[in-house]
N, C-alpha and C positions, 0 to 999 in steps of 0.2 A: 502338641504340634511344635515342630522345630524348623528353624531356618538353616538351610545348608550353606556353609561358607567355607572358603578355602584358605588355609594358612600359607605361610611362605614356602613350606616344603611340599605343598600340593595336596596334603591330606585333607580329609573332610571331617568336620566336627559339627555338632549340633548345639544350638543355643536356644533356650526357651524363649518364647515370644514375649514373656514378661520382661526380658532384658532388652527389648528393642529401645533404641535411643540412648542406651547406656554403654559405657566403655570401661573396660578394666584398667586399673592403674598400670602405667608403663607400656600400654599396648595401643597402637593406633587402629582406627577402624579400617575395614577393607576398602571403603571409598577413599580414605586418605592415602592409602598406599597406591591405589590405582591412579589417582588424580595428580599425585606429586605434591599436594598441599598437605603438609604434615598435620597442621592444626587449622581447622576452619574457624578462624577467629572473626567475630563481628567487626565490621569496619568502624573506624573512629567516627566517621560521619553518622553512622547509625547509632552509635553510642551517644553522640551529642544530641541527636533527635530524641533518644530515650530520656536524657536528662531534661530536655524541654517538655516532654510529655508528662514527666513527673511534676513539673511546676504548674503547667496549664494544659491538661489533657482535654480531649473532647468528650463530652458527656452525651448520653442518649437524649436528654432534654434539648441540647443544642441542635442535634440532628432533626428532632421534631420541628423546631422552629425553622430550620432550613427547608424542610419538606413543605411546611405551611407557606413559606415565602414563594416556593416554586409554584404551588397550587394557586396562589393569589397573584401570580405573574410579577412578583417583586424581586425575584432573583435575577442576576445578570443574564442567565441563560435565556430568559424570556424578553430581555430588553435589548438595547442597542449595542451591547458589548459582545454579543454572541459571535463566535467565530464563523458560523455559517451565514449570518445575516448581514454583516457589515465588513467593510474594509477598515483597516486600522485607523482609528481617529476620525472617521468620516461619518457624517450624518446623511442618511439616505432621504431623498425627496422623490416623490412619486413621478413628477413631471420633468425631472432633470436627468439628462443622459450623461453617463460617464464618457469623456472624450475618446476613450479607448474601448468602449463597449462594442459588441458585435454589430449593433444597428448603426452606430455612428461611423465605425470604421468601414462598414460595407457601403454606406452612402458616400464616404470620402473616396473610396476606391472608384465608385461610379463617377464622382466629380472629376477625378484624375483623368479617366478615359474621355469624358466629355470635354474637359479642358484641352486635352491633346488633340481631339478632333477639331475643336475650334481654333487651336493654335495653327493647325495645318490648313484649315479651310478658309478662315477669315482673310489671311493675306492674299490668297488666290482670288477670292470673291472681290476684294477691294481692287486688286491690281487689274484683273481682266473684266471688271464690271459685270459679273454674272448676275442675271436677274434672279429674284427670289421666287422661283416657280417650282412646281412639282414637289419632289421629295425634299428640296431645300426649305420650302415653306413649312412642311410638316416637321422638319428637323428644327426650324426656328421656334415653332410652337412648343415642341417638346422641351427645348432648351429654356424657354420662358417659364414653363411649369416647373421644371427641375430647379431652377435658381430661385423661384418663388418659395418652393418648399424648403430650399436650403436656408432662406432667411428665417423661416419659422423654426427650423431645427437649430439654428444658431442661437436663438433666444432660449433654447432648452438644453444647451450643451455646456457642461461644466468646463472649468479651465484650471490650470496649475499656476499657483502663485508661490514663489519661493519654495518650490518642491512639494507644496501641499495642494491637494485637490479641493477646489472650491465648488460646492454644489448648491449654494444658496441662490434661489431663483432671482431675487432682487439684485444681488451682486452680479450674477451672470448677465442679466438684461442690461444693467448699467454699463458693464464692460463692453458689451457688443455695441451699444448705442454710441459709445465714445470711440470705437475703433472702425469696424467694417460696415456698419449699418448704412451710412450715407453713400459710400461708393456702391454698395450692393443694391440699394434701392434705386439709385440713379441709373445703373446699368439695366435693371429690370424695367424701369419706367420707359427708358429709351427703346428697349427691345419690344415692349408692349406697343409703343407707337409705331415701330417698324412693322410689326405683325399686323396691326390694325390697318395701316396704309396699304400693305401688300394685299390684304383681303378685300378692302373696300375700293381701292383705286389701282387696279392692275396697270392701267395706262395713265400714270400720273403725269402731271405737268412738270415743267422744269423746276418750279419751286418744290413740288412734291418730290421730284427726283433728288433735289438737293437735300431735302430732309431725309429722304431714304438713304442717300449716301452718308449723311451724318449719322444715321442710326447704325449703318454698317461700321462706320469708323468707331462708334461707341463700343463696339464689341471688343476693341483692343483693351478697353478698361478691364475686361475680364482676365486679361493676362496677369493682372496683379493678384488674382486668386491663386496663382501658382505657388504662392507662399504656403497655401494649405498642403501642397504636395510635399513640402518639407516634412510636415508633421506625419503625413501618411507614409512617406518613404521611410521614416524612422521605424514605424511599426512593421513595415514590410521587411526592413533590414533585420530586425530582431527575429522575425519568422524565418528568414533565409539562414541566419546564423544558427538557428536551432535545428533546422531540418536539412539544409543543403550541405553538400560536401565542401570541404575547404578549397579544393581545386576550382569548384564552380564559383565560389565567392571571389577568388582571385580573378577568374575570367570575367565575371560581371564588373568587378572594379576596374579592370583594364578597358572594358568596353564603354564605360560611362563617358569618357572624353570624346569618343567618336560619335556617340549619340548627340552630344551637345554640339559638335561641329556640324552635323547634318541639319539640326534644327536651326542653327544660326545661318547656315548657307541657304536654307529654305527661305528664311526671311529676307536675306540679301538678294536672292534671285527674284522674288516677287517685287521687291523695291526697285531693282534694276529695270524690270519690265515697266513698272509704273513711271520711272524717271524718263524712259524713252518714249512713253506714250502720252503722258499728261504734262510734262514740263515744257516750258517755252524755250525753243532752240534759238540761240543767237547766231547760228551759222545756217539755219534753215534745213538742217539735216539731223537725223538721229540714227542710232545703231539699228533701229528697225527698218530704216530705208536701205540698208546694205543688201546687196543681192546675194542670193545663195550661190554656191559653187556649182559647176557643171554646165553653165551656159543656159540655164532654164529661164533666166530673166525674172525669176520670182524673188521677192524680198522677204526678210524675216517677218515683217509686219503682215504679210499676206499668207503666211504659213499657218498650219493648224495650231491649236492651243497647246497640244502636247509637245509639239516640236519647239514652240516658243518657250515653254517652261523648261524643257531639258536643256535648251541652249543657254537660258539665263542661269540655270543651276550649274552648268559646266563653267560659265564665266565666273560665277561666285566661288567655285572651288579653286579656280586659278588664282584668286586673290588671297586665298589662305595658304596655298602651297606654291612652290617654285615651278608653276606650269604656265602654259600659254595656249591661246586659241586665236582664230581669225576674226573675232568680234572686237572692234575697237571703239573708243569714245569719239563722238562726232560733234560735241558741243561742250560748252563750259560746264553746264550742270552735270553732264555725265562724267566729265573729268574730275570735278570736285567730289562727286559721290565715289568715284573709283579711288581717289586719294584717301578718303576716310576708310574705305574697305581695305586698302593695303595696310593702313595703320592698324586696323582691327585684326587683320590676318597676321601681321607681325607679332602682335601681343599674344594672340591665341596660339599660333604655331610655336612661339618660343616657350610659352607656358607648358605646352604638351611635351616638348623636348626636355624641359627642365624636370617635369614630373617623372618622366620615364628615366631620366638620368638619376634622379633621387632614389627611385626604387632600386635601380641597379647598384648604386653606391651602398644602399642599406643592406642588400644581400651580400655584397662584398665585405662590408664591415662585420656582419654576423659570421661569415666564414673565417675572416681573419681572427676574430675573437676566439672561435673554437680552436683554430690552429695555435694561438698563443697559449691557451690553457693546456693543450697537449705538450707544447714545448716546455712549459713550466714543470709539468709532471715528469717529463723525460729528464730534465735537468736535476730535479729532486732525486729521482731514482739513481741517477749517475753519481751524484755527490754522496749518497748513502751507500754506494757499492752494493746495491741489491743484486741478487742472483739474476743472470741473464734470462733464464726461463721464466722466473717470477716477474721480471720487469716486462717481458713481452706480453705475458698474460694480463698484467695490469693495464698496459697501454691498449690492448685489444678490447678489454672490458670497458675502459673509458671511452673509446671510440664508439662502441656499441651503445653505451649509455647515452651518449650525446645524440645518436641517431634515434634512439627510442624515446628521448625526452619530448619529442614532438607529439607522441601518443599520450602524454600525461595530461589529464583533464585540467582545465583552468579553473581555479577557485577564486573567491573574492579577493583574497590578499595578493593574488598574482595580477590583478587588474590595477594599473597605475591610476586610472581615473577615479578609483574608489576613495583615494585620499582627498579628493575635492569635496566629498560629502560631509555634511555636518554629523555630529554624533547621533542626533535623533534620527536623521535619515539613514545613517548606516545601520542603526538598530532595526529600523523598519525593514530595510532590504535584507538584513541577516535573518529576520523572522520569516519573511516571505520565502526565502530559500530553504529554511530549515523545516518549517511547520508541515509541509506536505509529506515529509519522510518520517515523521514521528507517528507511526501507525500502531505502536504497541497499545493494547487495550488500556493500560494505565495512563498513557499520554493522551489517548482519545478521550478518556473521561476527564482528565485534567483540562484539556483545551475546551471542553464543553462546559465545565464548571467554573473555571477561573482563567479567563483569557489573558489577564494581566500577568498571572503567574507563569503561564506557558511562554509568553513573550520574554519574561525574565530568564526562563530556562534556556531559551534559544540564544539569548545574548550572553549570559554569564557562564553557561555550562557546555554549550555546543560549539564545536570547532570543526570546520571543514578540513579534511586532509586528502591529498591526491598522491597517487603513486604511479610511476611508470612501469611498464612490463618488467618482470623479474625482480621488482623491489619486494622486500620482506617487511611485513607490518610488525610482526613480533616473532620471537623465538621462545623455545621452552626455557623454563626457569626464570623468565623475566617477570618482574612484578607488574601487574596490570594497573593501568591508570584510569580506566573507565570502560564503558561499553561502546560498541560501534554499531552504526547503521550502514549497511551496504547500499549505496545509491545506484551505481552503475559500474560496469566492467566485469571481469572474470577473476574470481579469487579461488584459490585452491588451499584447502586446509589439510594438514597431515598430523594425525594424532600420534604423538611420540611418548606418551606417558608409560611408565613402567607398570607392568601388570603383576598382580599378586599371584595369579594362577598361571601355571605353565601352558595351559591350553590357549592362552592369548599370545600373539606375536608381539615383539617389541615395538612395532609401529604398524599402523593401519594404512591402507591405500588413501591417496589424496582424494578428498571430497570437494565438490564445487559448492561454494556458498551462494545461495540464491539471492538475487537482488531484492531489496526490501527487508532482508533479515536483520533482526537485532541480535547480536551475539556478544559474548563476554559480559552478559548482564550480571553475573555473579560478582563482578568487580565493583558494582555499585553498592553492594550490601555487606561484603566481607573482604578480608585481605586475600587476594587471589593471585596465584602464580600461574603463568601460562604453562600449559602442558603439551602444546603442539606448536606447529609452525604454519604461518599464514603467508602465502605468496601471491602477488599480483601477476596473473598470466597476461592480461592486457591492461591498458590504461584504466585505472579504477579511481573512483571517488567515494569517500566515506564521510560520515559524521561521527566525531568522537564526543561522547557525552562524559565529561570529566566528573569524577566522584566528588571532588572538593567543590566544584561549581554547583553541583546538585545540592549539596549540603548548605551552601550559602543561600540558594534560592528558597529552600524550604524553611528558612528561619522566619519568613514573613507571614505567610498565610497559615493560620492555625488549623483549619479544617483539612487543607491539602497535606500539611505536615503530618497530621495524625493518620490519615489514610496511607500515605507513602511509608510512614514508619511501621505501621501494622503489616503492610505488604512486605516490606523488607525483612521484618522479623519472621514472618511466615516463610519467606524465601530461604532465610538462613536455617530455620528449623528443618525444612524439607531437605535441604542440601546436606545437612549434618546427619540425616537419618541413615542408618546402616542399610535400610531397604533400597537405597539408591544403587547399591552395588549389585542388586539382583536383576536389574533391567538388562535386556539384551543390548540396548544402546547405552553405553556408559556415559557418564557425565564428562564433558570436555569443555573447551573454550567456546564451542559453537552452540551446544545445546545441553540441557539437563532434563531428563524425562519427567522428573517429579516436580519441576518448578515452572511449568507453563502456567499462564494466567488462569485458565479454566480449572487447573488442578489446585491452585492456591485459593481460589475464590471461596470455597466452603470453609476454609480454615480462618478466614478473617472474622473479626467481631461483627455483631449484628449491625452496629452503627455504620461500619464501612460498607457492608453489603447493601444496606438501605440506601446510602448515597450512590453507589454504583447502579442499583436497580432503578431508583427514581429518575436519575439523570438519563439513563438508557431509555426508559419508557417515555420521558418527555421529549427526548430527541427524536425517537421513532415516530411519535405522533406529529411532531412539528415537521419532519421530513415529508409527511403525507399531507401537509397543509392543515392539520387539525391542531388548533391552539387552545380550545376550550376542553376541559376535562369532562369526560362522560362518567356515568355511573359505573360502567365496567372498569374504567381507568382507576377510579377511586377504590374499587374492590381489589384490583391488582396491587395498588400502592399499599393497601392494608395488609395483604398477604406478604408483600416485600418487607414491611416493617415488622411483621411477626416472624420473619425468617422462613416462611413456607415456600418462597420463590426467590430464585437468584437470577437477576438479569444483568447483562453486561454488553458493552459495545466492543465488537470484535475489531480486528485490525483493518477490515474493509469498511468500517463505519456502520455496520449492520447491528441490529439488536438481537441478541440471542438469549434464550432461557437455558440455563445450565443445570444439569443434573449429574452429580458425581456418585459413582457406585464402586464398591469393592467386591470382587467375585473370587471364589476359590474353585479351581478346576482340579479336583482330586482324581488321579488316574490309578487304574490297576493294570497289571501286565497283560490281561486279556482284552485290551481295548475297551475297557469299561470306565465310566466316570460316575462319581457320586452325584445324584440328582435329588433335589428337593421336590417331591411330588405335589405338596400343598399342605395346608393347615387342616388339622382334625378338629371337629366340633366335640362337644361334651359327650355325645352318644357315639363318637367314633366315625361319623360321616366325613368324607373327604371333600374339601373345597379345592378341586384340582387346578393348580397353577404350576406346571412343571418348569423348573429352571435350575441353573447351577446355584449352589449356596452363595448368597450375597446379601449385602445391605446397602442402603443409601447412606452417604456420609451425613452426619448430624452437624449442627452448628459448631464451628471452630474445632472440627474433628479432622485429624490427618488420616491419610490412607492407612498408615500403620495402626493408629488407634482404632479405626473401623475394623481392620482385620482382627485385632485383639478382641473386639466386641463380638465378632462373628464366632471366633473360636471359644469364647466364654459363654456362648449361647447354646444353640442346639448341637454344635460340634464339640462341646466341652468334654463329653464322655470319651471321645476318640482322638482328642487333639494331640496326644503323645504318640499316635500311631502313624503319623505322616510328617513329611518334611516339605518345605517350600524350596523348589529347585530354581525357579526363575520367575520374573515378573514382567509382564508386558502391558501395554495400554492399547485401548481400542476406542475409536470415536465413531459415532453414528448420529444421525439426526432424523427428525420427523417433524412435521408441522403440527403445532398445537392450535386447534380451533378456539379453545377457550381463551388463551392469552393472545392469539393472533400473531405469535412469534414462532420461528423455528426453535425446536427444543433440541439442544445438543447434549447427547449422552456420552459422558467420559467414564469408561470402565477400566479400572485397574485390576487386571486379571493375574491372580497368584497361582501359578502352576505348581501342583504338589504331587507327590507319589508316596505310596505306602512304604513303611519300613518293615522289612522281614514279614511278609504276609504269612500268616499261620492258619492251619486248619482249625485251631481251637477258636471258635467264635466267642467273642466276649459279649455278644448280643443275642444269644439264642432265645432268651426269654423276651426279646423286644420285637419278635416277628409279629406282624399284623395279619390276622386271618382275613383271607379274601374270599369273595363269593364266586370269583371267576379265576381260572388258572391264567396268570399273567404270562407265564412262559409259553403256554400253548397259544395264547392270543398273539404274542409277538412272533412266534415261529410261523404262523399263518400269513404274516405280512410279506415275508421274503424281501426285507428292506434292502435297497441298494441306493447308493448316493447318486448314481448316474441315471436313475429312472426319469422318465418324462412326467409331466403333470398328470396325465391320465393314469399312468401306472401308480403314481403316488396316491391318487384318490381311490384307486382300486385296492391298494394295500390298506388304506385307512378303513375301507368298508370291511375287509377281511378281519382287521383288528377288532372292529366293533362287534362283529358276528362270531368271534372266536368261541371255541368250545367251552361250555359251562358244565361244571360238575355239580352233583347233588351235595349240598352242605358246604360248609366252609373248610378251608385247609390252610396250613401255614404257607405264606407267600415269601417272595424275595424282598419285601418292604419292611422297614423297621421304624419304630416309633422313637422319637427324640423329644425331650423337653427343653424348652429354652430358658428355664429358670424364672420366667415372668408369668407363669400360668398358661402358656401356650404349648401346644403339642403339634409336631410336624412329622410328616411321613417321608422317609428317604429310601432310595433304592439305587442299585447299580444298573446301568444300561449304557449302550454305546450311543454315539452322537446321532446316528440316523434314527434310532428309536426315540431319542429325546425330541428330535424335530417332528416326528409323527405324533407323539403324545401332546405336543403343543397345539396341534390342530383342534378345532371344535369336536371332531369325531373322537380324537384321542382323549380329550378331557372327559367326554361323556363316558367313554369306556372305563376310565379310572374311577369316576364317581360311581358307576354301577358295580365296579369291583369291590369298593370299600363303602358299603352302605351304613356301616355302624352296627352296634348291638350292645346288649347289656354286659357282655363278657370283656369289655375294654377297660372297665374301671380299674381292675388289678394291674393291667398293663400300664395304664397312665401312672398309677402309684409307683410301680417299679421304675418307670422312666424318671420320675421326680427324685426318687432315692438315688438312682445312678448319677443324676446331674448334681445333686447336693454333695454326694461323696466326692465327685470329681472336682467340684469347686472348692471344697474344704481341704483336699489333699491333692493339689495339682501334680505333685511329683510322684505320687504313689498310684496314679491311675494306670491300670494295666494297658498294654498295647492291644487295643481292640480293633481288629481288622474286620470291617463289614464286607463280607464277600459272599458270593453265590457261586456254586459249582459251575465251572466252565472248563471243559477238557482241553481246548486248544489255547496255547500261549502265543500271543502275537506281540509285535512291537507296539510300544505306546504311541497312540495317535496324536497328531497335532490338533489342538482345539482351535476352531475358527468361530468366533462369536459374531453372528450376523446382527442386522438391525433388529430392534425389539418388535414384539408383536403388537397387536391392537389393544392390549390391556391399558386401561387408564391409570393403573397404579404404578407409581415410580419404583416401588420395591417388588413389583410383580413382573410385568412383561419386560421391563427395561434390563433386568439381569439375565435374561435368557440367552 
């Protein structure tokens, strides 16, 4: 078997599979030419980790101790340091609420609305002496219950002290008793007396009325609870800044002073009416005695409550603004009150004017600063005698950049208030911003296994970067400094690497990078030079994971260092594999088809896969609320430790079971593919499991090594008769009832074609005698891809009842030995025939076709001899083309490998 590769002049040459992973002296690999990275050298950081591993590497016994610690709930994953269980540095208490939890904030929002209602209603009730009847009585009862519950919740709500959340119940209760408990309990007790009096003595005496009036006055004490609105408003402001548009934020900010003016005027209006009604007049008259206009003879005191309130509100507004009305002060008390209202109005009005002026001046200063920058740029261009056309282009670009800078996302270093934070608080904030975006399976495992380490990674290796529209993140031939995580925005990547084959263009169309993508990962493990250009189409925010910072963090934790080192070593080995050039999607800055996490997982040592699997299993059970290990879990852990099962945490935080397979799709020109029909028993009976030739990857086996194992097995006799033309990957999944996890099948499909098909069959003596004519049975099916389910079932029945001849005859199936004592049956068929033979009816037909017999012993012996000769002399094996006569020559079909069948074997149904 050969792998087809293209040289610089576009010719095709063959290289034996035994040469995979090797390069001739003085010649770079095809991948190196295509990527622009002449030598894929391991990064110095990875070399430093290699030196550390040689000094103190992780042993399998150490992993067993870690697994035992997890099972005994001694590992941090099960304790208070788990990323999913606790907030940084905080101890959880069952009966204490986070002050910003959903329950507490919801109650605080309700208290804001209730305070607003009381703020508006209490002054009116006190001024107009409205009796507590009807709905007001029920509202008072509801308020009493609400504030009583609020006292209980205040004993259960944590608080922040010096930036740290305090959740200790004793300290929370002590703080509340020293602060708001006495005012709260006093207001609640007076409200309780008011409600009791209202329900027991509706027609109270004067003393009762005085107490009742005192209880209403006590409600003003609740206005001190408005300090709670400050805390709630901060949370609402954060929500608005995250979800609302910037123009809406500006509008709300400008409206805040007007709402304050309305509330203050409401209080002044109610007080103005109370002064006129209840105060003692030294002139014998009040403003309520003034007559209304129009000659009706009616006074303000005799008008309706609504008219009295609107008149008082109008008067209060004239004290705040330079307005006037026909209501005047009639006694000394009213004039003194009016005097204080004018002073208050002067302060409020002047403050509003000054705030508006400050905002206008701020905008003018920003505009002046922009103009000054443009003036400096024009002066520089003029002094340097830059060409006029170039100078105009530079100025226009600068003007556009300043206008687009508003679309650039803000990051932590752009916030001036961040400099006020202490180092520990800044680290904590940086982690909270970084951690949700580190979704790569390696980082998912790291965060579940070592929370302290992932915090150090966020602080020492992760850096937020923001770009305005049209900014370039990197260009071709620039040395990469690390990997990137795309948080938000639109990024366009253009692959501009030079191609070794003329069939590729010099550059590919721009592709959009999806949000949440980790790209340029190869820069973490090897010296990487960018091969494309990345441009921000809109304001974009990213996380840069610096390679040097990653190496610094990995010097601390021995277990994590070992796992990351082995992962990086496998990444480097796969990227250096010449097989990478055979993929349709070439390796570039954004992706590499051979280096996805699920593709690298089988290549890792057993101790690394054990850590990945046990942590994934424990996390999955904990997410379901199951903390104790069951017998099934212990059985799964045993299979993980033995390397029989690979579990991982995917980028969405879900646990997957991974199965990696390598498949060969060998084509003939008449739309036929080579199919493994199944394994033969000693008497020649067939155990029918039709599939494409393929194997499951073994422990620490790469896809190339698995391909070599396949060709050294049953295909050893004909491996020099075909070439690999391209490689693709295909993923499918199905739910596994035994492990209770979704099983993810990753198939590396090697598309191959015959070399110089010859009518001289090298396997004439390998034909297996059949009891039923396979060709006749197939011809009765009339197989078509577009058939419905009913026609497919009908075709299967025709296949099963195909014509049978008397006695056995030579068929289109051939016997191959695998060199390990096994014998397999192969045949050529098209994909539609393969799909039908995979059905239960098709398998039954194959098993009836090959029932076995005593004449197969010589055939098995010849198959062993052919395999032995091919293994001993790989370069002298004749070109053996397994073909069956087909008159029509058609184009080679494209192979589509669908989801696996219902077989429970990983090497059976999953390769189909």
